[in-house]
C-alpha positions as CSV (number, residue, x, y, z in Angstrom):
1,M,-118.8,-30.1,44.5
2,N,-119.2,-29.9,48.3
3,G,-118.5,-26.4,49.4
4,E,-116.1,-27.4,52.1
5,I,-114.1,-29.6,49.7
6,K,-113.9,-26.7,47.2
7,E,-112.7,-24.4,50.0
8,E,-110.0,-26.9,51.0
9,R,-108.8,-27.2,47.4
10,L,-108.6,-23.4,47.0
11,R,-106.7,-22.9,50.3
12,L,-104.2,-25.6,49.2
13,G,-103.9,-24.0,45.8
14,I,-103.2,-20.6,47.3
15,Y,-100.6,-22.2,49.6
16,I,-98.9,-23.8,46.7
17,Q,-98.9,-20.6,44.6
18,E,-97.5,-18.5,47.4
19,N,-94.7,-20.9,48.1
20,R,-93.9,-21.4,44.4
21,E,-93.7,-17.6,43.9
22,S,-91.5,-17.3,47.0
23,L,-89.0,-19.6,45.1
24,N,-89.3,-17.4,42.0
25,L,-90.5,-20.3,39.9
26,S,-93.0,-20.0,37.0
27,Q,-95.8,-22.4,36.7
28,S,-93.9,-24.1,33.8
29,E,-90.7,-24.4,35.8
30,F,-92.5,-25.7,38.9
31,G,-94.4,-28.1,36.7
32,K,-91.2,-29.7,35.3
33,L,-90.0,-30.3,38.9
34,I,-93.2,-32.2,39.8
35,G,-93.7,-33.9,36.4
36,K,-96.7,-31.8,35.4
37,N,-97.3,-29.1,32.8
38,A,-98.1,-25.5,33.5
39,S,-101.8,-26.0,32.8
40,T,-102.1,-28.7,35.5
41,V,-100.2,-26.5,37.9
42,S,-102.6,-23.7,37.2
43,R,-105.6,-26.0,37.9
44,Y,-103.9,-27.1,41.2
45,E,-103.5,-23.5,42.3
46,T,-107.1,-22.5,41.4
47,G,-108.4,-25.5,43.2
48,S,-110.3,-26.8,40.2
49,V,-108.9,-30.3,40.5
50,S,-108.0,-32.5,43.4
51,I,-104.4,-33.4,44.2
52,T,-103.5,-37.0,45.2
53,D,-101.6,-37.5,48.5
54,E,-98.6,-38.8,46.5
55,M,-98.5,-35.6,44.4
56,K,-98.9,-33.5,47.5
57,K,-95.9,-35.1,49.0
58,K,-93.9,-34.4,45.8
59,I,-95.0,-30.8,45.9
60,A,-94.0,-30.5,49.5
61,D,-90.6,-31.8,48.7
62,V,-90.1,-29.4,45.8
63,L,-91.4,-26.4,47.9
64,G,-89.3,-27.4,50.9
65,V,-92.3,-27.5,53.2
66,D,-93.7,-30.0,55.6
67,Y,-96.3,-32.2,54.0
68,Y,-98.4,-32.2,57.2
69,D,-98.3,-28.4,57.3
70,M,-100.2,-28.2,53.9
71,P,-103.8,-27.1,54.1
72,G,-106.3,-30.0,54.0
73,T,-103.7,-32.6,55.0
74,P,-104.8,-34.5,58.1
75,A,-102.5,-34.2,61.1
76,P,-100.2,-37.2,61.6
77,Q,-101.3,-39.7,64.2
78,T,-100.0,-38.4,67.5
79,K,-97.5,-40.5,69.3
80,L,-96.6,-40.4,72.9
81,I,-93.3,-38.4,73.3
82,V,-90.6,-40.6,74.6
83,S,-87.4,-38.6,74.8
84,K,-84.7,-37.6,77.2
85,H,-85.0,-34.0,75.9
86,T,-87.2,-31.3,77.3
87,V,-88.0,-27.7,76.3
88,P,-89.5,-24.9,78.4
89,L,-93.3,-24.7,78.4
90,L,-93.7,-21.0,78.6
91,G,-97.5,-20.8,78.8
92,A,-100.5,-20.8,76.6
93,I,-101.3,-19.8,73.0
94,V,-104.8,-18.9,71.9
95,A,-106.3,-20.6,68.9
96,G,-109.2,-18.2,68.7
97,E,-109.5,-14.5,69.4
98,P,-106.2,-13.0,70.6
99,L,-105.8,-12.9,74.4
100,E,-103.0,-12.0,76.7
101,T,-100.6,-14.9,77.1
102,Y,-99.9,-16.1,80.7
103,E,-96.7,-17.7,81.7
104,V,-96.4,-21.0,83.5
105,V,-92.8,-22.0,83.2
106,E,-91.9,-25.7,83.4
107,E,-90.2,-28.3,81.3
108,I,-92.0,-30.7,78.9
109,G,-90.8,-33.5,76.6
110,V,-90.0,-33.0,73.0
111,R,-89.2,-35.4,70.2
112,D,-85.5,-35.9,69.5
113,D,-85.8,-34.9,65.8
114,V,-87.5,-31.6,66.7
115,I,-84.9,-30.5,69.3
116,Q,-82.1,-31.5,66.9
117,K,-83.4,-29.4,64.1
118,Y,-84.7,-26.5,66.3
119,P,-82.4,-26.4,69.4
120,K,-83.9,-23.1,70.6
121,A,-87.5,-24.4,70.4
122,Y,-90.0,-23.8,73.3
123,A,-93.5,-25.1,73.9
124,L,-96.9,-23.6,74.4
125,K,-100.2,-25.2,75.3
126,V,-103.1,-24.5,72.9
127,H,-106.3,-23.1,74.2
128,G,-109.1,-22.8,71.5
129,E,-110.5,-24.3,68.4
130,S,-109.6,-22.0,65.5
131,M,-106.9,-24.4,64.2
132,N,-108.6,-27.7,65.1
133,K,-108.3,-29.2,61.6
134,K,-104.6,-29.4,62.4
135,I,-104.0,-28.7,66.0
136,T,-106.6,-29.5,68.6
137,N,-107.5,-27.7,71.8
138,G,-105.2,-28.8,74.6
139,A,-102.4,-29.9,72.3
140,I,-98.8,-28.8,72.9
141,V,-97.1,-26.9,70.0
142,Y,-93.4,-26.5,69.6
143,V,-92.2,-23.1,68.5
144,N,-89.0,-22.0,66.8
145,P,-88.3,-18.4,67.8
146,Q,-88.0,-16.3,64.6
147,K,-89.2,-13.0,63.4
148,E,-90.3,-13.9,59.8
149,L,-92.7,-16.4,58.3
150,N,-93.2,-17.6,54.8
151,N,-96.7,-17.4,53.4
152,G,-98.9,-20.2,54.6
153,E,-96.8,-21.1,57.6
154,I,-98.5,-21.4,61.0
155,G,-97.0,-18.8,63.4
156,V,-97.3,-17.3,66.9
157,I,-98.4,-13.8,66.2
158,R,-98.3,-11.0,68.8
159,I,-100.9,-8.3,68.6
160,N,-100.7,-4.9,70.4
161,G,-97.6,-6.0,72.3
162,T,-99.1,-8.5,74.7
163,E,-101.9,-10.4,73.0
164,T,-101.0,-13.5,71.0
165,T,-102.7,-15.9,68.6
166,M,-101.8,-18.9,66.5
167,K,-102.8,-18.6,62.8
168,R,-101.6,-19.3,59.2
169,F,-99.7,-16.2,58.0
170,H,-100.1,-14.6,54.6
171,K,-98.4,-11.3,53.6
172,L,-100.5,-9.4,51.1
173,N,-99.7,-6.4,49.0
174,D,-101.7,-4.2,51.3
175,G,-101.6,-5.9,54.6
176,I,-101.4,-9.2,56.5
177,L,-104.0,-12.0,56.5
178,L,-104.2,-14.2,59.6
179,E,-106.1,-17.4,58.7
180,P,-107.7,-20.0,61.0
181,E,-108.1,-23.6,60.0
182,S,-111.1,-24.8,61.9
183,W,-114.2,-27.0,61.4
184,L,-116.2,-24.3,63.2
185,P,-117.6,-21.5,61.0
186,E,-117.3,-18.8,63.6
187,F,-113.6,-18.6,63.0
188,Q,-112.9,-16.4,60.0
189,S,-109.8,-14.9,58.4
190,K,-108.9,-11.4,59.3
191,I,-106.9,-8.8,57.3
192,Y,-104.8,-6.3,59.1
193,R,-103.8,-3.1,57.2
194,G,-101.9,0.1,57.9
195,L,-101.1,0.7,61.6
196,D,-102.9,-2.5,62.6
197,A,-100.5,-4.5,60.4
198,E,-97.5,-2.6,61.8
199,E,-98.6,-3.7,65.3
200,L,-98.3,-7.4,64.4
201,H,-95.1,-9.1,65.5
202,I,-94.1,-12.6,64.7
203,D,-92.7,-14.5,67.7
204,G,-92.1,-17.8,66.1
205,K,-93.1,-20.6,63.7
206,I,-95.0,-23.7,64.8
207,V,-92.6,-26.6,63.9
208,S,-94.4,-29.5,65.6
209,W,-97.3,-30.4,67.8
210,A,-98.5,-33.3,69.9
211,A,-101.0,-34.3,72.5
212,D,-100.0,-33.1,76.0
213,P,-97.8,-35.9,77.3
214,R,-98.8,-35.0,80.9
215,E,-102.4,-36.0,80.0
216,T,-101.7,-39.2,78.0
217,L,-99.7,-41.0,80.6
């Protein structure tokens, strides 16, 4: 099997397992909800078999997650934002090594469904390639301000008080894993333990993203 495909399957499997366990569901219980047995669920979670798009959508529904947020799922085709609603664009978020965020306050368009579900959302412009399988350099991400994330969710993470980065979040038994999702091999996962983990602060969850409407007009 191609190494990249195997890695994608494993990342998806870990994502499914983490979210299943957060719901306190056994593999057998979860399997009944998606119409599969526990053995098949185990193979999904270890990445030993592929999962069809139809099954991924069913799994997403049962887990209560966004299908497009699942690892290995291509980002939806970006549409130009046409809405009367705007949110504050508070600056930039780094999809790479953490850097200090700078603020450029202005207003930017947001889809109606996003602002209806997340009325306190704000926007950030992405600089970097560490999440480019999902979110490309230059995109606008929409952030719901919150202090906690479920495993596998993409968040805005503050490091050392002022530096921020955008990564998938995983809480481990002995620390926190921040995971990129990039086509570029130089971006690797990093585990923070002890005092380093205590200095990580969640600023919010990425709830949507789109091409910068100011650059697509």
